[in-house]
C-alpha positions in Angstrom: 0.0 0.0 0.0 1.0 3.6 -0.5 -0.3 7.1 -0.2 -2.6 8.6 -2.9 -3.9 12.2 -3.0 -7.6 12.7 -3.5 -9.8 15.7 -4.3 -13.5 14.6 -4.4 -15.2 18.0 -4.5 -14.6 19.7 -7.8 -17.2 21.7 -9.7 -17.3 21.9 -13.5 -18.9 24.2 -16.0 -22.2 22.3 -15.4 -22.5 24.2 -12.0 -23.7 27.7 -12.6 -21.2 28.9 -10.0 -18.4 27.1 -11.8 -16.1 28.8 -14.3 -16.7 28.0 -18.0 -13.0 27.2 -18.0 -13.8 24.1 -15.9 -14.3 21.7 -18.7 -13.7 18.0 -18.0 -10.4 18.1 -20.0 -9.1 21.1 -18.1 -10.1 19.5 -14.8 -8.1 16.4 -15.6 -5.1 18.4 -16.7 -5.1 20.5 -13.6 -5.6 17.4 -11.4 -2.5 15.8 -13.0 -0.5 18.9 -12.3 -1.6 18.9 -8.7 -0.5 15.3 -8.2 -4.0 14.0 -7.6 -4.6 10.3 -8.1 -8.3 10.2 -7.3 -10.9 12.9 -8.1 -14.7 13.4 -8.4 -16.6 16.1 -10.2 -19.5 17.0 -8.0 -21.7 19.5 -9.6 -24.9 20.8 -8.0 -27.6 18.1 -8.4 -25.8 16.8 -11.5 -23.0 14.4 -12.4 -22.9 14.3 -16.2 -19.6 16.0 -16.8 -17.9 13.2 -14.9 -18.6 10.8 -17.8 -16.4 12.9 -20.1 -13.7 13.3 -17.5 -13.5 9.6 -17.1 -13.0 9.2 -20.9 -10.3 11.8 -20.9 -8.4 10.6 -17.8 -8.7 6.9 -18.5 -7.0 5.8 -15.2 -4.9 8.8 -14.3 -6.3 10.3 -12.3 -9.0 7.8 -11.4 -12.3 9.7 -11.8 -15.3 8.8 -9.6 -18.8 9.9 -10.4 -20.4 12.3 -8.1 -22.7 15.2 -7.4 -23.4 17.7 -4.7 -27.0 17.4 -3.7 -28.9 20.2 -1.8 -31.6 18.8 0.4 -34.9 20.4 1.4 -33.2 21.5 4.6 -30.7 23.3 2.4 -27.9 20.9 3.6 -25.4 19.9 0.9 -24.0 16.4 0.6 -21.5 14.9 -1.7 -22.8 11.7 -3.3 -19.9 9.6 -4.8 -20.4 6.6 -7.0 -18.0 4.0 -8.5 -19.9 3.8 -11.8 -21.8 6.1 -14.2 -25.1 4.3 -14.3 -26.1 4.8 -10.7 -25.0 8.4 -10.7 -26.8 9.3 -13.9 -30.0 7.5 -12.8 -30.1 9.6 -9.6 -29.3 12.8 -11.6 -32.4 12.1 -13.8 -34.5 11.6 -10.7 -33.3 14.8 -9.1 -33.7 16.9 -12.2 -37.4 15.8 -12.5 -37.9 16.9 -8.9 -36.2 20.3 -9.2 -38.6 23.3 -9.2 -39.3 24.7 -12.6 -37.0 27.7 -12.2 -35.1 28.4 -15.4 -31.4 29.2 -15.1 -30.5 32.8 -15.9 -26.9 32.7 -17.2 -26.5 36.4 -16.8 -27.4 36.1 -13.1 -26.1 32.7 -12.0 -23.7 31.5 -14.8 -23.9 28.9 -17.5 -24.8 25.3 -17.0 -23.2 23.3 -19.8 -22.2 19.7 -20.4 -18.9 19.6 -22.2 -17.5 16.5 -24.0 -13.9 15.2 -24.4 -13.4 17.4 -27.4 -14.2 20.6 -25.6 -17.5 20.9 -27.4 -20.7 21.9 -25.5 -23.1 19.0 -25.8 -26.0 20.7 -24.2 -27.2 23.4 -21.9 -29.2 22.5 -18.8 -32.3 24.7 -18.5 -33.5 24.3 -14.9 -31.5 26.1 -12.2 -29.3 23.4 -10.6 -28.6 25.5 -7.5 -32.2 24.9 -6.3 -32.7 22.5 -3.4 -34.5 19.3 -4.3 -37.8 18.6 -2.4 -36.3 15.6 -0.5 -35.2 15.5 3.1 -31.7 14.7 4.1 -32.8 11.3 5.3 -34.4 10.6 1.9 -31.4 11.8 -0.1 -29.1 9.6 1.9 -31.4 6.6 1.3 -31.5 7.2 -2.4 -27.7 7.5 -2.7 -27.0 4.5 -0.6 -29.6 2.4 -2.3 -27.6 2.9 -5.5 -24.3 1.9 -3.9 -23.1 5.5 -3.4 -21.1 7.0 -0.6 -22.6 10.0 1.3 -20.2 12.7 2.6 -21.7 15.8 4.2 -20.1 18.7 2.3 -18.2 21.5 4.1 -20.1 20.7 7.3 -18.8 23.8 9.1 -20.0 26.2 6.5 -23.1 28.5 6.4 -24.9 28.2 4.1 -24.9 24.5 3.0 -23.0 22.7 5.8 -24.8 20.2 7.9 -23.4 21.6 11.2 -23.6 25.1 9.9 -27.2 24.8 9.1 -28.6 22.3 11.6 -26.0 22.7 14.3 -25.9 18.9 15.0 -25.6 15.5 13.4 -29.1 14.0 13.0 -29.5 10.2 13.6 -27.4 8.2 11.2 -23.8 6.9 10.8 -22.1 10.0 9.3 -18.8 8.2 9.5 -16.9 10.6 7.1 -17.5 14.3 6.7 -15.8 17.1 4.7 -14.6 20.3 6.2 -14.1 23.5 4.3 -10.7 24.1 2.6 -9.7 26.8 5.1 -11.1 25.4 8.3 -8.8 24.9 11.3 -9.8 21.5 12.7 -8.9 22.5 16.3 -11.2 25.4 16.1 -14.0 23.4 14.5 -13.8 20.8 17.2 -14.3 23.5 19.9 -17.5 24.6 18.2 -18.7 21.2 17.2 -17.3 18.5 19.6 -19.3 15.9 17.7 -16.8 16.1 14.9 -14.5 14.1 17.1 -14.3 10.4 16.3 -15.4 10.9 12.7 -13.2 10.6 9.6 -12.4 14.1 8.5 -11.9 14.8 4.8 -10.8 18.0 3.2 -11.2 18.8 -0.5 -10.8 21.9 -2.7 -14.5 22.7 -3.6 -12.9 24.1 -6.7 -14.9 26.4 -9.0 -11.9 27.6 -11.0 -8.9 25.7 -12.5 -6.3 27.2 -10.2 -8.3 26.0 -7.1 -8.1 22.3 -8.0 -6.0 20.5 -5.4 -5.7 23.6 -3.1 -7.0 21.3 -0.4 -6.9 17.5 -0.5 -7.0 14.3 1.5 -4.2 11.7 1.4 -5.3 8.1 1.5 -3.1 5.1 2.3 -4.5 2.5 -0.1 -3.6 -0.4 -2.3 -4.9 1.5 -5.3 -7.0 4.7 -5.9 -10.5 3.2 -6.2 -14.0 3.5 -4.8 -13.7 0.3 -2.9 -10.4 1.2 -1.4 -11.8 4.6 -0.4 -14.6 2.9 1.5 -12.1 0.6 3.3 -10.0 3.6 4.3 -13.0 5.4 5.7 -13.7 2.3 7.8 -10.1 2.1 8.8 -9.7 -1.5 7.6 -6.5 -3.3 6.9 -4.1 -0.6 7.9 -5.6 2.0 5.5 -5.4 5.6 6.6 -7.0 9.0 5.9 -5.0 12.2 6.4 -6.6 15.6 5.4 -4.4 18.4 4.2 -3.6 21.5 6.3 -6.1 24.3 5.9 -5.7 26.3 2.6 -4.1 29.7 3.0 -3.8 32.2 0.2 -0.3 32.4 -1.3 0.8 29.1 0.2 
């Protein structure tokens, strides 16, 4: 086993808040420059650009499918999947449930699916930033029923973070959680002691190319894969998880 660097919270041009420069090809290129072995593109309530990133990357870096889902409580979670089918099936379900609010590119930004040739395949009409009308409990169930991994995103943040919004962990396992790129863990533990004893992950939450890999988590694994990630989170077989230090400008 050896250490592999992971960033499982990267937005692409499919997120209205993501830069148009964040095409799947550019993301893969920047991930390679940053020394990342395992990544996931997690757009708001969508995962389609991950398909093209996988085609481009082949196996370096390994690209997991994912999305960042906003629940009815306005809590955001990362849903990470090993394969395309489960992620895209959930994307279709969520899109049907999103309120019929059209995206305004002038106000929110473009929402585009971009292929491996840097061509825009399609533009997504509904605003993907809207919460889906599903509770946190129901979203977790739907992700896990499809074999996905649930990671509460930037739990310390307001808005969107589970602890920042709710102030506590609701019933459930919540074995692994993500903290924001710049969060000092010692300070977060003072505010939310319940973070103790959980697997802490840190990712970039990148919206622009230069942000990819600004924060990461090192994983001690046999190989960079979804199954090994799960084993590391469970602490099995000597596998380990080590989040990066907080991101600081100019570091």
